[in-house]
TORPA-4810 file (N, C-alpha, C, O; in nm, 3 decimals):
<nodes>
NODE_1_-0.299_0.613_-0.999_-0.326_0.756_-1.017_-0.461_0.789_-0.955_-0.552_0.706_-0.955_M
NODE_2_-0.475_0.913_-0.903_-0.599_0.950_-0.838_-0.640_1.090_-0.879_-0.555_1.177_-0.898_R
NODE_3_-0.767_1.112_-0.891_-0.827_1.241_-0.913_-0.774_1.311_-1.038_-0.852_1.340_-1.128_L
NODE_4_-0.645_1.340_-1.045_-0.592_1.405_-1.162_-0.578_1.312_-1.280_-0.561_1.358_-1.394_G
NODE_5_-0.584_1.182_-1.256_-0.569_1.086_-1.363_-0.676_0.980_-1.353_-0.789_1.009_-1.315_G
NODE_6_-0.640_0.858_-1.387_-0.736_0.747_-1.384_-0.719_0.671_-1.253_-0.610_0.623_-1.223_V
NODE_7_-0.825_0.659_-1.177_-0.819_0.583_-1.053_-0.855_0.438_-1.080_-0.936_0.408_-1.167_S
NODE_8_-0.793_0.348_-1.003_-0.815_0.206_-1.020_-0.914_0.158_-0.913_-0.890_0.173_-0.793_R
NODE_9_-1.025_0.101_-0.959_-1.130_0.055_-0.868_-1.142_-0.097_-0.878_-1.158_-0.152_-0.987_V
NODE_10_-1.135_-0.163_-0.764_-1.161_-0.307_-0.759_-1.303_-0.325_-0.708_-1.334_-0.291_-0.594_L
NODE_11_-1.391_-0.380_-0.793_-1.531_-0.403_-0.760_-1.553_-0.551_-0.733_-1.530_-0.635_-0.821_L
NODE_12_-1.598_-0.584_-0.611_-1.624_-0.722_-0.574_-1.774_-0.737_-0.549_-1.825_-0.692_-0.447_I
NODE_13_-1.843_-0.799_-0.644_-1.989_-0.809_-0.642_-2.031_-0.936_-0.714_-1.991_-0.959_-0.828_E
NODE_14_-2.112_-1.020_-0.648_-2.147_-1.149_-0.708_-2.266_-1.143_-0.802_-2.281_-1.230_-0.888_D
NODE_15_-2.353_-1.042_-0.789_-2.470_-1.031_-0.875_-2.426_-0.979_-1.013_-2.377_-0.867_-1.023_D
NODE_16_-2.442_-1.059_-1.119_-2.393_-1.019_-1.252_-2.452_-0.887_-1.301_-2.380_-0.804_-1.357_P
NODE_17_-2.583_-0.866_-1.280_-2.646_-0.743_-1.328_-2.592_-0.621_-1.256_-2.563_-0.519_-1.318_A
NODE_18_-2.579_-0.631_-1.124_-2.525_-0.519_-1.046_-2.379_-0.494_-1.082_-2.337_-0.380_-1.101_V
NODE_19_-2.302_-0.603_-1.092_-2.160_-0.590_-1.122_-2.137_-0.524_-1.258_-2.056_-0.432_-1.270_R
NODE_20_-2.208_-0.571_-1.359_-2.191_-0.515_-1.493_-2.240_-0.372_-1.501_-2.178_-0.289_-1.569_E
NODE_21_-2.351_-0.342_-1.432_-2.404_-0.206_-1.435_-2.309_-0.107_-1.369_-2.286_0.002_-1.422_G
NODE_22_-2.255_-0.144_-1.253_-2.163_-0.054_-1.184_-2.031_-0.042_-1.257_-1.971_0.066_-1.261_L
NODE_23_-1.985_-0.151_-1.314_-1.860_-0.146_-1.391_-1.873_-0.049_-1.507_-1.783_0.031_-1.532_E
NODE_24_-1.985_-0.056_-1.578_-2.008_0.033_-1.691_-2.018_0.178_-1.646_-1.958_0.267_-1.706_L
NODE_25_-2.095_0.202_-1.538_-2.115_0.339_-1.490_-1.985_0.401_-1.441_-1.956_0.517_-1.472_A
NODE_26_-1.906_0.326_-1.364_-1.781_0.380_-1.312_-1.679_0.402_-1.422_-1.602_0.498_-1.418_L
NODE_27_-1.679_0.313_-1.521_-1.589_0.332_-1.635_-1.624_0.460_-1.710_-1.536_0.533_-1.753_T
NODE_28_-1.753_0.486_-1.725_-1.797_0.609_-1.791_-1.755_0.733_-1.713_-1.737_0.840_-1.771_R
NODE_29_-1.740_0.718_-1.582_-1.697_0.831_-1.500_-1.545_0.844_-1.497_-1.492_0.930_-1.426_H
NODE_30_-1.475_0.763_-1.571_-1.331_0.780_-1.584_-1.246_0.689_-1.498_-1.124_0.706_-1.493_G
NODE_31_-1.308_0.593_-1.430_-1.230_0.500_-1.349_-1.188_0.378_-1.432_-1.254_0.342_-1.530_H
NODE_32_-1.079_0.316_-1.392_-1.039_0.189_-1.451_-1.085_0.080_-1.355_-1.032_0.067_-1.245_R
NODE_33_-1.184_0.002_-1.398_-1.251_-0.091_-1.307_-1.211_-0.235_-1.335_-1.210_-0.280_-1.449_V
NODE_34_-1.177_-0.306_-1.227_-1.158_-0.450_-1.234_-1.272_-0.510_-1.154_-1.277_-0.491_-1.032_R
NODE_35_-1.362_-0.582_-1.218_-1.479_-0.639_-1.152_-1.464_-0.790_-1.137_-1.433_-0.860_-1.233_A
NODE_36_-1.487_-0.839_-1.015_-1.479_-0.982_-0.987_-1.603_-1.024_-0.910_-1.675_-0.940_-0.856_V
NODE_37_-1.629_-1.155_-0.906_-1.755_-1.203_-0.850_-1.743_-1.271_-0.714_-1.844_-1.310_-0.657_E
NODE_38_-1.623_-1.286_-0.661_-1.609_-1.353_-0.532_-1.502_-1.286_-0.448_-1.414_-1.216_-0.500_S
NODE_39_-1.511_-1.309_-0.318_-1.411_-1.253_-0.229_-1.273_-1.310_-0.252_-1.173_-1.239_-0.245_G
NODE_40_-1.268_-1.440_-0.279_-1.139_-1.504_-0.304_-1.070_-1.443_-0.425_-0.950_-1.415_-0.422_E
NODE_41_-1.146_-1.423_-0.532_-1.089_-1.362_-0.652_-1.050_-1.218_-0.625_-0.949_-1.169_-0.676_E
NODE_42_-1.131_-1.149_-0.545_-1.099_-1.011_-0.512_-0.967_-0.998_-0.438_-0.889_-0.907_-0.467_G
NODE_43_-0.941_-1.087_-0.343_-0.815_-1.083_-0.269_-0.696_-1.110_-0.361_-0.589_-1.051_-0.345_L
NODE_44_-0.715_-1.199_-0.457_-0.609_-1.227_-0.554_-0.581_-1.105_-0.641_-0.466_-1.071_-0.665_E
NODE_45_-0.689_-1.039_-0.688_-0.671_-0.921_-0.773_-0.610_-0.806_-0.693_-0.536_-0.724_-0.749_R
NODE_46_-0.640_-0.800_-0.565_-0.584_-0.694_-0.481_-0.432_-0.700_-0.481_-0.365_-0.597_-0.486_L
NODE_47_-0.378_-0.820_-0.477_-0.233_-0.836_-0.476_-0.172_-0.804_-0.612_-0.059_-0.757_-0.620_R
NODE_48_-0.248_-0.828_-0.719_-0.193_-0.809_-0.853_-0.212_-0.668_-0.907_-0.125_-0.615_-0.975_M
NODE_49_-0.328_-0.606_-0.876_-0.364_-0.480_-0.941_-0.335_-0.355_-0.860_-0.328_-0.246_-0.917_D
NODE_50_-0.319_-0.367_-0.727_-0.294_-0.252_-0.640_-0.395_-0.139_-0.665_-0.356_-0.031_-0.708_L
NODE_51_-0.523_-0.163_-0.639_-0.627_-0.062_-0.666_-0.616_0.058_-0.572_-0.556_0.050_-0.465_P
NODE_52_-0.675_0.169_-0.615_-0.682_0.289_-0.531_-0.798_0.283_-0.433_-0.793_0.344_-0.326_D
NODE_53_-0.902_0.209_-0.468_-1.019_0.195_-0.381_-1.087_0.062_-0.411_-1.088_0.015_-0.525_V
NODE_54_-1.146_0.000_-0.307_-1.219_-0.125_-0.323_-1.367_-0.100_-0.295_-1.402_-0.041_-0.193_V
NODE_55_-1.452_-0.145_-0.386_-1.597_-0.141_-0.365_-1.640_-0.285_-0.340_-1.626_-0.370_-0.427_V
NODE_56_-1.691_-0.313_-0.220_-1.708_-0.450_-0.173_-1.852_-0.478_-0.130_-1.905_-0.411_-0.041_L
NODE_57_-1.914_-0.576_-0.194_-2.046_-0.622_-0.152_-2.031_-0.708_-0.027_-1.943_-0.794_-0.022_D
NODE_58_-2.113_-0.685_0.073_-2.101_-0.760_0.198_-2.157_-0.902_0.187_-2.104_-0.994_0.249_L
NODE_59_-2.263_-0.918_0.110_-2.331_-1.048_0.103_-2.278_-1.131_-0.013_-2.347_-1.150_-0.113_M
NODE_60_-2.157_-1.180_0.000_-2.094_-1.262_-0.103_-2.109_-1.410_-0.070_-2.113_-1.446_0.048_L
NODE_61_-2.117_-1.496_-0.170_-2.116_-1.640_-0.143_-1.976_-1.684_-0.103_-1.878_-1.617_-0.135_P
NODE_62_-1.967_-1.795_-0.034_-1.835_-1.840_0.010_-1.782_-1.748_0.119_-1.847_-1.730_0.222_G
NODE_63_-1.666_-1.689_0.096_-1.610_-1.593_0.191_-1.692_-1.465_0.184_-1.695_-1.399_0.080_M
NODE_64_-1.758_-1.428_0.294_-1.845_-1.311_0.288_-1.765_-1.181_0.292_-1.644_-1.181_0.316_D
NODE_65_-1.836_-1.071_0.268_-1.770_-0.942_0.258_-1.702_-0.896_0.385_-1.602_-0.826_0.380_G
NODE_66_-1.756_-0.936_0.500_-1.695_-0.897_0.627_-1.555_-0.957_0.640_-1.460_-0.889_0.679_F
NODE_67_-1.543_-1.086_0.607_-1.413_-1.152_0.615_-1.317_-1.096_0.509_-1.199_-1.078_0.536_E
NODE_68_-1.369_-1.071_0.391_-1.286_-1.011_0.286_-1.233_-0.876_0.332_-1.116_-0.844_0.313_V
NODE_69_-1.321_-0.796_0.392_-1.283_-0.664_0.442_-1.172_-0.675_0.545_-1.074_-0.601_0.540_C
NODE_70_-1.187_-0.768_0.639_-1.084_-0.786_0.742_-0.950_-0.827_0.681_-0.845_-0.779_0.724_R
NODE_71_-0.953_-0.914_0.581_-0.828_-0.959_0.519_-0.762_-0.848_0.439_-0.640_-0.835_0.438_R
NODE_72_-0.845_-0.769_0.370_-0.789_-0.654_0.297_-0.723_-0.558_0.394_-0.611_-0.512_0.372_I
NODE_73_-0.794_-0.529_0.502_-0.743_-0.431_0.598_-0.616_-0.480_0.666_-0.529_-0.400_0.699_R
NODE_74_-0.605_-0.611_0.687_-0.484_-0.665_0.749_-0.362_-0.652_0.658_-0.249_-0.647_0.705_A
NODE_75_-0.387_-0.647_0.526_-0.278_-0.645_0.430_-0.249_-0.508_0.371_-0.135_-0.477_0.337_A
NODE_76_-0.355_-0.424_0.358_-0.340_-0.298_0.286_-0.417_-0.187_0.355_-0.508_-0.212_0.434_R
NODE_77_-0.380_-0.062_0.324_-0.451_0.054_0.376_-0.545_0.114_0.272_-0.593_0.226_0.289_E
NODE_78_-0.573_0.041_0.166_-0.659_0.090_0.059_-0.798_0.120_0.113_-0.849_0.044_0.195_V
NODE_79_-0.862_0.231_0.068_-0.998_0.262_0.113_-1.098_0.155_0.068_-1.087_0.102_-0.043_P
NODE_80_-1.195_0.125_0.153_-1.296_0.025_0.123_-1.435_0.088_0.139_-1.468_0.141_0.244_I
NODE_81_-1.515_0.080_0.034_-1.654_0.124_0.038_-1.740_-0.001_0.027_-1.731_-0.073_-0.072_I
NODE_82_-1.822_-0.028_0.128_-1.902_-0.149_0.127_-2.041_-0.122_0.069_-2.097_-0.014_0.086_M
NODE_83_-2.093_-0.223_0.002_-2.229_-0.220_-0.051_-2.313_-0.312_0.037_-2.281_-0.430_0.052_L
NODE_84_-2.419_-0.260_0.094_-2.502_-0.340_0.183_-2.648_-0.332_0.141_-2.696_-0.227_0.100_T
NODE_85_-2.716_-0.445_0.152_-2.858_-0.449_0.115_-2.944_-0.386_0.222_-3.061_-0.356_0.199_A
NODE_86_-2.885_-0.367_0.341_-2.961_-0.309_0.452_-2.881_-0.196_0.514_-2.758_-0.201_0.522_R
NODE_87_-2.952_-0.093_0.557_-2.884_0.018_0.622_-2.896_0.012_0.773_-2.874_0.112_0.841_G
NODE_88_-2.931_-0.106_0.827_-2.951_-0.114_0.972_-2.818_-0.130_1.044_-2.712_-0.147_0.983_D
NODE_89_-2.826_-0.125_1.176_-2.706_-0.124_1.259_-2.620_-0.249_1.241_-2.498_-0.241_1.242_D
NODE_90_-2.683_-0.364_1.227_-2.609_-0.490_1.228_-2.506_-0.494_1.115_-2.387_-0.515_1.139_I
NODE_91_-2.552_-0.476_0.992_-2.461_-0.482_0.878_-2.362_-0.365_0.876_-2.242_-0.384_0.857_D
NODE_92_-2.414_-0.246_0.897_-2.329_-0.127_0.886_-2.220_-0.127_0.992_-2.102_-0.109_0.959_V
NODE_93_-2.257_-0.147_1.117_-2.158_-0.145_1.225_-2.056_-0.258_1.208_-1.937_-0.238_1.228_V
NODE_94_-2.105_-0.378_1.172_-2.013_-0.491_1.152_-1.914_-0.461_1.039_-1.796_-0.492_1.050_A
NODE_95_-1.963_-0.400_0.932_-1.875_-0.366_0.820_-1.773_-0.261_0.859_-1.656_-0.272_0.822_G
NODE_96_-1.816_-0.159_0.932_-1.724_-0.054_0.975_-1.620_-0.109_1.072_-1.503_-0.072_1.066_L
NODE_97_-1.664_-0.197_1.162_-1.568_-0.256_1.256_-1.470_-0.349_1.186_-1.358_-0.369_1.233_E
NODE_98_-1.511_-0.404_1.073_-1.420_-0.490_0.996_-1.315_-0.407_0.922_-1.217_-0.461_0.872_A
NODE_99_-1.338_-0.274_0.914_-1.237_-0.187_0.853_-1.283_-0.105_0.734_-1.202_-0.035_0.674_G
NODE_100_-1.413_-0.112_0.698_-1.461_-0.032_0.585_-1.457_0.116_0.619_-1.470_0.154_0.735_A
NODE_101_-1.437_0.199_0.517_-1.430_0.344_0.536_-1.564_0.412_0.516_-1.590_0.518_0.573_D
NODE_102_-1.650_0.351_0.435_-1.779_0.414_0.403_-1.872_0.304_0.353_-1.829_0.190_0.335_D
NODE_103_-1.998_0.339_0.330_-2.091_0.239_0.278_-2.198_0.305_0.192_-2.226_0.424_0.206_Y
NODE_104_-2.256_0.225_0.103_-2.368_0.266_0.019_-2.473_0.156_0.027_-2.441_0.038_0.014_V
NODE_105_-2.599_0.195_0.048_-2.707_0.098_0.060_-2.762_0.065_-0.078_-2.783_0.153_-0.161_V
NODE_106_-2.786_-0.064_-0.102_-2.847_-0.108_-0.227_-2.996_-0.078_-0.226_-3.056_-0.073_-0.119_K
NODE_107_-3.058_-0.057_-0.344_-2.997_-0.055_-0.477_-2.906_0.066_-0.493_-2.940_0.178_-0.454_P
NODE_108_-2.790_0.042_-0.550_-2.687_0.144_-0.560_-2.716_0.238_-0.676_-2.736_0.195_-0.790_V
NODE_109_-2.717_0.367_-0.645_-2.725_0.467_-0.751_-2.582_0.502_-0.792_-2.503_0.548_-0.709_R
NODE_110_-2.547_0.480_-0.918_-2.408_0.502_-0.960_-2.353_0.640_-0.924_-2.236_0.653_-0.890_P
NODE_111_-2.437_0.743_-0.932_-2.387_0.877_-0.899_-2.350_0.889_-0.752_-2.254_0.959_-0.718_R
NODE_112_-2.425_0.822_-0.665_-2.392_0.824_-0.522_-2.260_0.751_-0.498_-2.174_0.801_-0.425_V
NODE_113_-2.245_0.634_-0.558_-2.121_0.559_-0.542_-2.003_0.637_-0.598_-1.896_0.641_-0.537_L
NODE_114_-2.022_0.698_-0.713_-1.916_0.780_-0.773_-1.875_0.893_-0.680_-1.756_0.921_-0.664_E
NODE_115_-1.973_0.958_-0.617_-1.943_1.067_-0.525_-1.864_1.017_-0.404_-1.771_1.084_-0.359_A
NODE_116_-1.900_0.899_-0.352_-1.828_0.843_-0.239_-1.684_0.806_-0.277_-1.592_0.826_-0.198_R
NODE_117_-1.666_0.753_-0.396_-1.532_0.718_-0.442_-1.447_0.844_-0.455_-1.333_0.847_-0.407_I
NODE_118_-1.501_0.946_-0.519_-1.427_1.071_-0.534_-1.391_1.131_-0.398_-1.282_1.184_-0.380_R
NODE_119_-1.485_1.123_-0.304_-1.460_1.180_-0.172_-1.347_1.106_-0.101_-1.259_1.169_-0.042_A
NODE_120_-1.348_0.974_-0.106_-1.244_0.898_-0.037_-1.108_0.918_-0.103_-1.006_0.916_-0.035_V
NODE_121_-1.106_0.938_-0.233_-0.979_0.964_-0.301_-0.927_1.104_-0.270_-0.806_1.126_-0.263_L
NODE_122_-1.019_1.199_-0.251_-0.975_1.334_-0.212_-0.912_1.332_-0.074_-0.817_1.405_-0.048_R
NODE_123_-0.964_1.249_0.014_-0.906_1.240_0.149_-0.759_1.198_0.141_-0.675_1.249_0.215_R
NODE_124_-0.731_1.104_0.051_-0.594_1.053_0.038_-0.502_1.161_-0.018_-0.387_1.173_0.025_I
NODE_125_-0.552_1.238_-0.114_-0.466_1.333_-0.186_-0.435_1.458_-0.106_-0.339_1.529_-0.136_S
NODE_126_-0.516_1.487_-0.003_-0.491_1.608_0.075_-0.367_1.593_0.161_-0.345_1.489_0.224_R
NODE_127_-0.287_1.695_0.164_-0.175_1.695_0.258_-0.147_1.839_0.299_-0.182_1.934_0.229_D
NODE_128_-0.085_1.853_0.411_-0.050_1.984_0.464_0.092_1.976_0.518_0.140_1.867_0.551_Q
NODE_129_0.159_2.091_0.526_0.297_2.094_0.571_0.303_2.087_0.724_0.201_2.101_0.791_A
NODE_130_0.421_2.065_0.776_0.455_2.069_0.917_0.463_1.932_0.983_0.389_1.839_0.951_E
NODE_131_0.559_1.926_1.076_0.575_1.809_1.162_0.527_1.850_1.300_0.579_1.945_1.358_L
NODE_132_0.431_1.779_1.354_0.371_1.815_1.482_0.400_1.708_1.587_0.409_1.590_1.556_E
NODE_133_0.415_1.753_1.712_0.433_1.660_1.824_0.326_1.688_1.929_0.309_1.800_1.975_R
NODE_134_0.256_1.583_1.964_0.153_1.591_2.067_0.180_1.477_2.165_0.146_1.362_2.138_H
NODE_135_0.240_1.509_2.279_0.278_1.403_2.371_0.374_1.307_2.305_0.479_1.349_2.255_G
NODE_136_0.340_1.179_2.303_0.426_1.079_2.239_0.394_1.061_2.091_0.458_0.981_2.022_N
NODE_137_0.296_1.135_2.043_0.249_1.119_1.905_0.314_1.223_1.814_0.315_1.343_1.845_L
NODE_138_0.369_1.177_1.702_0.428_1.266_1.602_0.348_1.254_1.473_0.321_1.144_1.426_T
NODE_139_0.311_1.371_1.417_0.230_1.373_1.295_0.304_1.452_1.189_0.327_1.572_1.205_I
NODE_140_0.342_1.386_1.081_0.405_1.450_0.965_0.296_1.473_0.862_0.259_1.380_0.789_D
NODE_141_0.245_1.595_0.854_0.133_1.622_0.764_0.175_1.617_0.617_0.096_1.577_0.531_R
NODE_142_0.297_1.658_0.588_0.342_1.655_0.449_0.362_1.512_0.401_0.324_1.477_0.290_A
NODE_143_0.423_1.430_0.487_0.449_1.291_0.448_0.337_1.196_0.483_0.340_1.079_0.447_G
NODE_144_0.234_1.250_0.555_0.120_1.168_0.597_0.167_1.046_0.677_0.120_0.934_0.656_L
NODE_145_0.261_1.073_0.769_0.316_0.966_0.854_0.284_0.999_0.999_0.303_1.112_1.045_V
NODE_146_0.237_0.898_1.071_0.206_0.912_1.214_0.291_0.812_1.290_0.302_0.696_1.251_V
NODE_147_0.353_0.857_1.400_0.435_0.768_1.481_0.399_0.786_1.628_0.368_0.897_1.672_A
NODE_148_0.405_0.678_1.703_0.382_0.681_1.847_0.509_0.632_1.915_0.549_0.517_1.898_N
NODE_149_0.573_0.721_1.991_0.703_0.692_2.053_0.805_0.652_1.948_0.888_0.565_1.971_R
NODE_150_0.797_0.715_1.834_0.892_0.691_1.726_0.862_0.572_1.639_0.932_0.548_1.540_G
NODE_151_0.758_0.496_1.673_0.722_0.378_1.595_0.608_0.414_1.499_0.503_0.459_1.545_V
NODE_152_0.625_0.394_1.369_0.520_0.429_1.273_0.389_0.355_1.303_0.390_0.237_1.337_P
NODE_153_0.279_0.426_1.291_0.146_0.370_1.314_0.077_0.354_1.178_0.067_0.450_1.102_V
NODE_154_0.030_0.234_1.150_-0.038_0.208_1.023_-0.184_0.249_1.034_-0.261_0.188_1.110_S
NODE_155_-0.223_0.351_0.958_-0.360_0.401_0.960_-0.421_0.390_0.821_-0.352_0.405_0.720_L
NODE_156_-0.550_0.364_0.816_-0.620_0.369_0.687_-0.632_0.515_0.646_-0.616_0.603_0.730_T
NODE_157_-0.661_0.544_0.518_-0.676_0.683_0.474_-0.779_0.761_0.555_-0.758_0.878_0.586_P
NODE_158_-0.891_0.696_0.589_-0.995_0.767_0.664_-0.952_0.791_0.808_-0.977_0.898_0.862_T
NODE_159_-0.888_0.693_0.870_-0.837_0.712_1.006_-0.735_0.825_1.009_-0.736_0.908_1.100_E
NODE_160_-0.649_0.829_0.908_-0.547_0.933_0.901_-0.611_1.071_0.883_-0.572_1.168_0.948_R
NODE_161_-0.709_1.077_0.794_-0.776_1.204_0.768_-0.850_1.253_0.894_-0.849_1.372_0.923_R
NODE_162_-0.913_1.162_0.968_-0.980_1.200_1.091_-0.881_1.253_1.193_-0.907_1.354_1.259_L
NODE_163_-0.767_1.186_1.206_-0.664_1.232_1.300_-0.612_1.370_1.260_-0.595_1.457_1.345_L
NODE_164_-0.587_1.390_1.131_-0.539_1.520_1.084_-0.641_1.630_1.110_-0.605_1.742_1.147_L
NODE_165_-0.768_1.598_1.090_-0.873_1.697_1.112_-0.882_1.736_1.259_-0.888_1.855_1.292_E
NODE_166_-0.883_1.637_1.348_-0.895_1.666_1.490_-0.770_1.734_1.546_-0.780_1.830_1.621_L
NODE_167_-0.653_1.684_1.508_-0.528_1.736_1.564_-0.493_1.873_1.508_-0.407_1.942_1.564_S
NODE_168_-0.558_1.914_1.400_-0.532_2.047_1.343_-0.575_2.159_1.435_-0.524_2.270_1.425_G
NODE_169_-0.669_2.131_1.525_-0.718_2.232_1.620_-0.733_2.168_1.758_-0.845_2.141_1.801_T
NODE_170_-0.621_2.144_1.828_-0.627_2.078_1.959_-0.719_2.152_2.056_-0.714_2.275_2.066_P
NODE_171_-0.802_2.076_2.127_-0.891_2.135_2.224_-1.025_2.177_2.169_-1.120_2.197_2.245_G
NODE_172_-1.035_2.191_2.038_-1.162_2.231_1.978_-1.254_2.109_1.968_-1.210_2.001_1.930_R
NODE_173_-1.380_2.128_2.002_-1.478_2.020_1.994_-1.539_2.016_1.855_-1.584_2.119_1.803_V
NODE_174_-1.542_1.896_1.795_-1.602_1.875_1.663_-1.725_1.788_1.680_-1.718_1.681_1.740_H
NODE_175_-1.837_1.832_1.628_-1.956_1.747_1.631_-1.939_1.635_1.530_-1.857_1.644_1.439_S
NODE_176_-2.018_1.531_1.546_-2.013_1.422_1.449_-2.050_1.472_1.311_-1.990_1.430_1.211_R
NODE_177_-2.148_1.560_1.302_-2.189_1.611_1.172_-2.077_1.692_1.107_-2.056_1.683_0.986_Q
NODE_178_-2.005_1.771_1.186_-1.893_1.847_1.131_-1.786_1.754_1.077_-1.727_1.780_0.972_Q
NODE_179_-1.760_1.645_1.148_-1.660_1.550_1.103_-1.707_1.476_0.978_-1.626_1.449_0.889_L
NODE_180_-1.835_1.443_0.971_-1.888_1.379_0.850_-1.867_1.469_0.729_-1.832_1.420_0.622_L
NODE_181_-1.888_1.598_0.746_-1.875_1.691_0.633_-1.729_1.716_0.596_-1.697_1.728_0.477_E
NODE_182_-1.640_1.724_0.697_-1.501_1.757_0.666_-1.416_1.636_0.631_-1.325_1.647_0.549_S
NODE_183_-1.444_1.521_0.691_-1.362_1.401_0.668_-1.424_1.312_0.562_-1.356_1.269_0.469_V
NODE_184_-1.554_1.283_0.576_-1.622_1.193_0.482_-1.687_1.268_0.366_-1.726_1.207_0.266_W
NODE_185_-1.699_1.400_0.380_-1.763_1.484_0.278_-1.908_1.442_0.255_-1.958_1.448_0.142_E
NODE_186_-1.974_1.400_0.362_-2.115_1.369_0.357_-2.194_1.493_0.394_-2.148_1.575_0.473_H
NODE_187_-2.312_1.506_0.338_-2.397_1.619_0.370_-2.485_1.591_0.490_-2.447_1.517_0.581_G
NODE_188_-2.601_1.648_0.489_-2.693_1.646_0.602_-2.731_1.505_0.643_-2.753_1.478_0.761_Y
NODE_189_-2.739_1.413_0.546_-2.788_1.279_0.577_-2.677_1.180_0.609_-2.697_1.059_0.601_F
NODE_190_-2.559_1.230_0.646_-2.449_1.142_0.681_-2.482_1.059_0.804_-2.565_1.098_0.886_G
NODE_191_-2.417_0.946_0.817_-2.443_0.851_0.925_-2.334_0.865_1.031_-2.217_0.840_1.003_D
NODE_192_-2.372_0.906_1.152_-2.275_0.930_1.258_-2.202_0.803_1.300_-2.097_0.811_1.365_S
NODE_193_-2.256_0.684_1.265_-2.188_0.560_1.300_-2.053_0.549_1.229_-1.962_0.482_1.279_R
NODE_194_-2.039_0.613_1.114_-1.910_0.615_1.046_-1.804_0.678_1.135_-1.692_0.628_1.146_L
NODE_195_-1.840_0.788_1.199_-1.747_0.861_1.285_-1.711_0.777_1.407_-1.593_0.761_1.438_V
NODE_196_-1.812_0.725_1.477_-1.787_0.650_1.600_-1.700_0.526_1.576_-1.609_0.497_1.653_D
NODE_197_-1.729_0.454_1.468_-1.651_0.334_1.437_-1.507_0.369_1.403_-1.414_0.299_1.444_A
NODE_198_-1.488_0.477_1.329_-1.352_0.518_1.292_-1.276_0.566_1.414_-1.156_0.538_1.426_C
NODE_199_-1.342_0.636_1.505_-1.277_0.680_1.629_-1.231_0.560_1.710_-1.120_0.560_1.764_V
NODE_200_-1.313_0.457_1.719_-1.276_0.337_1.793_-1.151_0.272_1.734_-1.061_0.232_1.808_Q
NODE_201_-1.147_0.263_1.601_-1.030_0.201_1.536_-0.905_0.287_1.556_-0.796_0.235_1.580_R
NODE_202_-0.922_0.419_1.547_-0.810_0.510_1.562_-0.755_0.503_1.704_-0.633_0.498_1.723_L
NODE_203_-0.842_0.503_1.803_-0.797_0.494_1.942_-0.718_0.365_1.967_-0.617_0.366_2.038_R
NODE_204_-0.764_0.256_1.909_-0.696_0.128_1.929_-0.553_0.132_1.878_-0.468_0.055_1.922_A
NODE_205_-0.526_0.223_1.784_-0.394_0.229_1.722_-0.301_0.334_1.785_-0.179_0.317_1.782_K
NODE_206_-0.358_0.443_1.841_-0.270_0.552_1.887_-0.273_0.573_2.038_-0.183_0.638_2.092_I
NODE_207_-0.373_0.520_2.106_-0.384_0.542_2.250_-0.314_0.429_2.326_-0.317_0.314_2.283_E
NODE_208_-0.252_0.462_2.439_-0.197_0.358_2.526_-0.310_0.277_2.588_-0.298_0.155_2.606_D
NODE_209_-0.420_0.345_2.620_-0.538_0.278_2.676_-0.660_0.336_2.605_-0.701_0.449_2.634_D
NODE_210_-0.717_0.261_2.513_-0.829_0.314_2.434_-0.953_0.339_2.520_-1.042_0.413_2.478_S
NODE_211_-0.958_0.279_2.639_-1.072_0.302_2.728_-1.057_0.435_2.804_-1.154_0.487_2.858_A
NODE_212_-0.935_0.488_2.808_-0.910_0.617_2.873_-0.826_0.702_2.778_-0.708_0.727_2.805_A
NODE_213_-0.885_0.745_2.668_-0.808_0.813_2.563_-0.752_0.949_2.605_-0.817_1.026_2.675_P
NODE_214_-0.631_0.974_2.560_-0.564_1.102_2.585_-0.574_1.192_2.462_-0.591_1.313_2.474_V
NODE_215_-0.563_1.131_2.345_-0.561_1.209_2.222_-0.701_1.237_2.167_-0.741_1.353_2.155_Y
NODE_216_-0.774_1.134_2.134_-0.910_1.152_2.079_-1.010_1.133_2.191_-1.042_1.021_2.230_V
NODE_217_-1.059_1.246_2.243_-1.144_1.244_2.361_-1.290_1.266_2.322_-1.321_1.341_2.228_Q
NODE_218_-1.379_1.201_2.395_-1.522_1.217_2.373_-1.575_1.334_2.456_-1.544_1.346_2.575_T
NODE_219_-1.653_1.418_2.393_-1.726_1.523_2.464_-1.872_1.479_2.463_-1.942_1.492_2.363_V
NODE_220_-1.914_1.427_2.573_-2.045_1.362_2.582_-2.158_1.453_2.535_-2.171_1.568_2.577_R
NODE_221_-2.240_1.396_2.448_-2.355_1.470_2.398_-2.325_1.562_2.282_-2.416_1.626_2.228_G
NODE_222_-2.196_1.569_2.241_-2.164_1.658_2.129_-2.075_1.594_2.023_-2.113_1.588_1.906_F
NODE_223_-1.958_1.545_2.063_-1.869_1.489_1.961_-1.733_1.455_2.018_-1.722_1.390_2.122_G
NODE_224_-1.627_1.499_1.947_-1.491_1.462_1.984_-1.398_1.582_1.976_-1.424_1.679_1.906_Y
NODE_225_-1.288_1.573_2.050_-1.183_1.672_2.040_-1.049_1.602_2.051_-1.041_1.489_2.099_R
NODE_226_-0.944_1.670_2.006_-0.808_1.617_2.018_-0.741_1.687_2.135_-0.721_1.808_2.133_F
NODE_227_-0.706_1.609_2.237_-0.638_1.664_2.352_-0.721_1.771_2.426_-0.842_1.756_2.443_G
NODE_228_-0.656_1.876_2.469_-0.514_1.905_2.453_-0.425_1.812_2.532_-0.462_1.765_2.640_P
NODE_229_-0.307_1.785_2.476_-0.212_1.692_2.539_-0.106_1.773_2.613_-0.016_1.716_2.674_V
</nodes>
């Protein structure tokens, strides 16, 4: 259940104090939290509990958060919010390329994490009517299904939301900041790397040649547009 009911959060964090603090705070905000201390245990719980969102620490002992993120993404489309001790390019970009949808820098403020969780769940719950065709791409907004040449394309919730946002107004240029506000629901201090990394993943899935994109096009110095196709 999401937003209207109790959302299921899988928290993977090895630090006992951080894990217990976040589990308590998120539970108080109405989430049902399953907290584990290792990536291996997190992957096992993922198969058993079917969470609505995963909150994943990157610096885990044993299997690190990057590998856990890749394995989750290979198996499920569940949203992933990573926790990183550093906000620099190395950790953030690597995490986003591994498939994370968003990130929060430690020390984590529970209200910030709660806001990110709510935002990512709202992205999933939004839907719009109509079946659209753009070249070889078919977008079912009501069913949230995307197909390329009739073959379903597996997209994460954030990739899907980005595609829906861009394709809703073909030819219109969207700045990175506009996309952060409409897709990620981030305010002024949003990180444009979230947009660029998600665009790269989306292109790899829907474009025949991601180096020469037809659908998600770059407008140099400003942002992105969809087509026109």
